[in-house]
C-alpha positions as CSV (number, residue, x, y, z in Angstrom):
1,M,32.2,4.8,-18.9
2,N,31.2,3.0,-22.3
3,K,27.6,2.7,-23.6
4,N,27.5,-1.0,-22.7
5,K,28.1,-0.5,-19.1
6,L,25.5,2.2,-18.9
7,V,22.9,-0.2,-20.6
8,A,24.0,-2.9,-18.0
9,Y,23.4,-0.6,-15.0
10,A,20.0,0.6,-16.5
11,Q,19.0,-3.0,-16.7
12,L,20.1,-3.6,-13.0
13,M,17.7,-0.8,-12.3
14,R,15.1,-2.3,-14.5
15,I,14.6,1.1,-16.1
16,D,13.6,-0.9,-19.2
17,K,11.1,-2.8,-17.3
18,P,8.9,0.0,-15.4
19,I,6.0,-2.3,-14.1
20,G,7.7,-2.7,-10.5
21,T,7.9,1.0,-10.2
22,L,4.4,1.4,-11.2
23,L,3.2,-1.3,-8.8
24,L,4.9,0.6,-6.0
25,L,3.8,3.9,-7.1
26,W,0.1,3.5,-7.0
27,P,-0.4,2.4,-3.4
28,T,1.9,5.3,-2.7
29,L,-0.3,7.8,-4.5
30,W,-3.4,6.0,-2.7
31,A,-1.8,7.0,0.6
32,L,-1.1,10.5,-0.3
33,W,-4.6,11.3,-1.7
34,V,-6.2,9.6,1.3
35,A,-4.1,11.6,3.6
36,A,-4.8,14.9,2.0
37,K,-8.3,14.1,1.4
38,G,-7.6,15.1,-2.3
39,M,-4.5,16.7,-3.8
40,P,-1.4,16.3,-1.5
41,D,1.3,19.0,-1.2
42,L,3.3,19.3,-4.5
43,S,6.7,19.1,-2.8
44,V,5.7,15.7,-1.0
45,L,4.3,14.5,-4.2
46,I,7.5,15.0,-6.1
47,V,9.7,13.6,-3.5
48,F,7.6,10.4,-3.2
49,I,7.4,9.9,-7.0
50,A,11.3,10.3,-7.1
51,G,11.6,8.1,-4.2
52,V,9.5,5.4,-5.5
53,F,11.6,5.1,-8.6
54,I,14.9,5.2,-6.6
55,M,13.9,2.7,-4.1
56,R,12.5,0.2,-6.7
57,S,15.7,0.5,-8.7
58,A,17.7,-0.1,-5.5
59,G,15.6,-3.1,-4.8
60,C,16.1,-4.6,-8.2
61,V,20.0,-4.0,-7.9
62,I,20.1,-5.8,-4.5
63,N,17.9,-8.5,-5.7
64,D,20.1,-9.3,-8.7
65,F,23.2,-9.1,-6.4
66,A,21.4,-11.7,-4.2
67,D,20.4,-14.1,-7.2
68,R,23.7,-13.6,-9.0
69,K,24.6,-17.3,-8.5
70,V,21.2,-18.7,-9.5
71,D,19.9,-16.2,-12.2
72,G,21.9,-18.2,-14.7
73,S,19.9,-21.5,-14.3
74,V,16.6,-19.6,-14.6
75,T,15.5,-19.1,-18.3
76,R,13.8,-15.7,-17.4
77,T,16.8,-14.3,-15.7
78,Q,19.9,-16.0,-17.4
79,H,20.8,-12.8,-19.6
80,R,20.4,-10.4,-16.7
81,P,23.8,-8.3,-16.4
82,L,25.2,-10.2,-13.4
83,P,25.0,-13.7,-14.5
84,S,26.0,-12.6,-18.2
85,G,29.0,-10.9,-17.0
86,R,28.0,-7.5,-18.3
87,A,28.3,-6.1,-14.8
88,T,30.2,-7.1,-11.6
89,S,29.1,-7.8,-8.1
90,R,31.3,-4.8,-6.8
91,E,29.6,-2.5,-9.3
92,A,26.1,-3.6,-8.3
93,I,26.9,-2.9,-4.5
94,I,28.2,0.5,-5.5
95,L,25.1,1.4,-7.4
96,F,22.9,-0.1,-4.5
97,V,24.8,2.3,-2.2
98,L,24.5,5.2,-4.5
99,L,20.9,4.8,-4.9
100,G,20.4,4.3,-1.1
101,L,22.0,7.6,-0.4
102,S,20.0,9.3,-3.1
103,A,16.9,8.0,-1.2
104,L,18.3,9.1,2.0
105,L,18.8,12.8,0.8
106,L,15.2,12.9,-0.4
107,V,13.7,11.5,2.9
108,L,15.8,14.1,4.9
109,T,13.6,16.7,3.2
110,Q,10.5,15.1,5.1
111,N,9.4,15.4,8.7
112,W,11.0,13.4,11.5
113,L,8.2,10.7,11.6
114,T,8.7,10.0,7.7
115,I,12.5,9.8,8.3
116,Q,12.0,7.2,11.2
117,L,9.7,5.0,9.3
118,S,12.4,5.1,6.3
119,A,14.8,3.2,8.3
120,V,12.2,0.2,8.4
121,G,11.7,0.6,4.6
122,L,15.3,0.3,3.8
123,L,15.7,-2.8,5.8
124,L,12.7,-4.5,4.1
125,A,14.0,-3.5,0.8
126,F,17.4,-5.1,1.5
127,S,16.2,-8.2,3.0
128,Y,13.5,-9.2,0.6
129,P,15.8,-10.7,-1.9
130,F,17.5,-13.0,0.6
131,M,14.0,-14.4,1.9
132,K,13.5,-16.7,-0.9
133,R,16.3,-19.0,0.3
134,F,14.8,-19.4,3.9
135,T,11.1,-19.1,3.4
136,H,8.3,-20.0,1.0
137,L,6.9,-16.6,2.0
138,P,9.1,-14.1,0.1
139,Q,6.2,-12.7,-1.6
140,L,4.9,-11.6,1.9
141,V,8.1,-9.9,2.7
142,L,7.8,-8.2,-0.7
143,G,4.2,-7.1,0.2
144,M,5.5,-5.5,3.3
145,A,8.4,-3.8,1.4
146,F,6.0,-2.4,-1.3
147,S,3.3,-1.4,1.5
148,W,5.8,0.4,3.6
149,A,5.5,3.4,1.3
150,I,2.0,3.8,2.6
151,P,2.8,4.8,6.1
152,M,5.7,6.9,5.0
153,A,3.6,8.8,2.5
154,Y,0.7,9.3,4.8
155,A,3.2,10.5,7.6
156,A,4.9,12.9,5.0
157,Q,1.6,14.6,4.1
158,S,-0.3,14.5,7.4
159,G,2.5,14.3,10.1
160,E,0.6,11.3,11.7
161,L,-0.2,7.7,11.4
162,A,-4.1,7.5,11.6
163,L,-5.7,3.9,11.6
164,I,-6.7,4.1,7.9
165,V,-3.0,3.8,7.0
166,W,-2.9,0.3,8.4
167,L,-6.0,-0.7,6.5
168,L,-4.3,0.6,3.4
169,F,-1.4,-1.4,4.4
170,I,-3.3,-4.6,4.6
171,I,-5.1,-4.0,1.4
172,N,-1.9,-3.5,-0.6
173,L,0.0,-6.4,1.3
174,L,-2.7,-8.8,0.2
175,W,-2.9,-7.5,-3.2
176,T,0.8,-7.8,-3.6
177,V,1.0,-11.3,-2.6
178,A,-1.7,-12.2,-4.9
179,Y,0.0,-10.7,-8.1
180,D,3.5,-11.7,-7.0
181,T,2.3,-15.2,-6.8
182,M,1.4,-15.1,-10.3
183,Y,4.8,-13.9,-11.2
184,A,6.3,-16.7,-9.0
185,M,4.1,-19.2,-11.1
186,V,6.2,-18.3,-14.2
187,D,9.3,-19.4,-12.5
188,R,8.0,-22.2,-10.5
189,D,9.6,-25.1,-12.5
190,D,13.2,-23.6,-12.4
191,D,12.8,-22.5,-8.9
192,L,12.1,-26.1,-7.9
193,K,15.1,-27.2,-9.7
194,I,17.5,-24.8,-7.9
195,G,15.9,-24.8,-4.5
196,I,14.4,-21.4,-4.5
197,K,11.3,-20.9,-2.4
198,S,8.0,-19.0,-3.3
199,T,4.4,-18.9,-2.5
200,A,3.6,-20.4,-5.9
201,I,5.6,-23.5,-4.8
202,L,3.9,-23.4,-1.2
203,F,0.5,-23.1,-2.6
204,G,0.9,-26.0,-5.1
205,K,-2.4,-27.0,-6.8
206,N,-4.2,-24.4,-4.6
207,D,-2.4,-21.4,-6.1
208,K,-5.3,-20.2,-8.1
209,L,-7.8,-20.5,-5.3
210,I,-5.6,-19.0,-2.8
211,I,-4.9,-16.0,-5.3
212,G,-8.7,-15.7,-5.7
213,L,-9.3,-15.5,-2.0
214,L,-6.7,-12.8,-1.6
215,Q,-8.2,-10.9,-4.5
216,I,-11.7,-11.1,-2.8
217,T,-10.3,-10.0,0.5
218,T,-8.7,-7.1,-1.0
219,L,-11.9,-6.0,-2.6
220,L,-13.8,-6.4,0.5
221,L,-11.3,-4.3,2.6
222,L,-11.3,-1.7,-0.5
223,L,-15.1,-1.7,0.3
224,W,-14.5,-1.1,4.0
225,L,-12.0,1.8,3.1
226,G,-14.6,3.4,0.8
227,L,-17.3,3.3,3.5
228,S,-14.7,4.6,6.3
229,E,-13.8,7.6,4.0
230,Q,-17.3,8.1,2.9
231,L,-16.2,8.1,-0.7
232,G,-18.6,8.8,-3.7
233,V,-19.9,6.8,-6.6
234,F,-16.7,7.0,-8.7
235,Y,-14.9,5.0,-6.0
236,Y,-17.5,2.2,-6.1
237,I,-17.5,2.1,-10.0
238,G,-13.8,1.7,-9.7
239,L,-14.2,-1.4,-7.4
240,L,-16.5,-2.9,-9.9
241,I,-13.8,-2.4,-12.7
242,T,-11.2,-4.0,-10.2
243,L,-13.5,-6.8,-9.7
244,V,-13.5,-7.3,-13.6
245,L,-9.8,-7.2,-13.8
246,F,-9.4,-9.7,-11.1
247,I,-11.8,-12.1,-13.0
248,K,-9.9,-11.5,-16.2
249,Q,-6.7,-12.5,-14.2
250,Q,-8.2,-15.7,-13.0
251,I,-9.3,-16.7,-16.5
252,A,-5.8,-15.9,-17.7
253,I,-4.1,-18.2,-14.9
254,K,-6.6,-21.0,-15.1
255,D,-4.2,-23.4,-17.2
256,R,-1.0,-22.1,-15.4
257,D,0.4,-21.2,-18.7
258,K,3.7,-19.1,-18.1
259,Q,3.2,-16.4,-20.5
260,A,-0.5,-16.1,-19.5
261,C,0.5,-15.9,-15.8
262,F,3.0,-13.2,-16.6
263,K,0.5,-11.1,-18.6
264,A,-2.0,-11.6,-15.6
265,F,0.8,-10.3,-13.3
266,L,1.3,-7.2,-15.8
267,D,-2.4,-6.5,-15.8
268,N,-2.2,-5.4,-12.0
269,N,-0.8,-2.2,-13.2
270,H,-4.3,-1.6,-14.4
271,V,-5.6,-2.5,-10.9
272,G,-3.4,0.1,-9.2
273,F,-4.4,2.7,-11.6
274,V,-8.1,2.1,-11.5
275,I,-8.1,2.3,-7.7
276,F,-6.0,5.4,-7.7
277,M,-8.5,7.1,-10.2
278,S,-11.2,6.2,-8.1
279,L,-9.8,7.9,-5.1
280,F,-8.8,10.9,-7.2
281,L,-12.4,11.5,-8.6
282,S,-14.2,10.6,-5.3
283,Y,-11.9,13.4,-3.5
284,L,-12.4,16.1,-6.3
């Protein structure tokens, strides 16, 4: 296999763009730390870190396969491996299957509840890329896909699904819709031309307001999480920092400049990290 093919496969998996992996990793770690009330089992931690990388890569591959006929018409995506001809549809499907099998082997090392939950996770990861053709809420489906790692991780660590799992799930779902709407704002003009749907199009002139409401609700639910778990001062310091980061993002997107919206989207990696560190320090 030549070097150009390897580069194309790596780009299909977004190895060169780890932001999606990080945005999936942080809520997975939140769930593990809440489930363990501190440091989770090392074996479970390793499996889920590897699983996050593999499943995010698989999601990117199937996303590019689903978008192979429209990516060439979008400025941001026209040079991806499939529209540029550096990889074929057949190669993308083979790569997706291999990644899926790798994820299956990982999850089979976990308990039966986690294995059962993984079937839903795979369905969400596979279906998300096709939703933008049928609904203006593909970001909601992405939020569900990114949030499904939470019950899986909690179940792997604790062997059960407590009510706190679904609070974490909703927190991450709302946060994901907020930041992925920022991401969709970058492509809104191109998406309108080619008929792709998104929350950025659905929200229209109310996009910034709705993103702000989603962020406020996320913070309020995070506050509820802290009170429910009786977390310490470090957690609430983390929430204050998160509030500042959300305000910074609102300032960035105020003019709907594409580059600024993309930077605001990337800034959510800091949000996920801050929330994780606030949980980490609170459980010490």
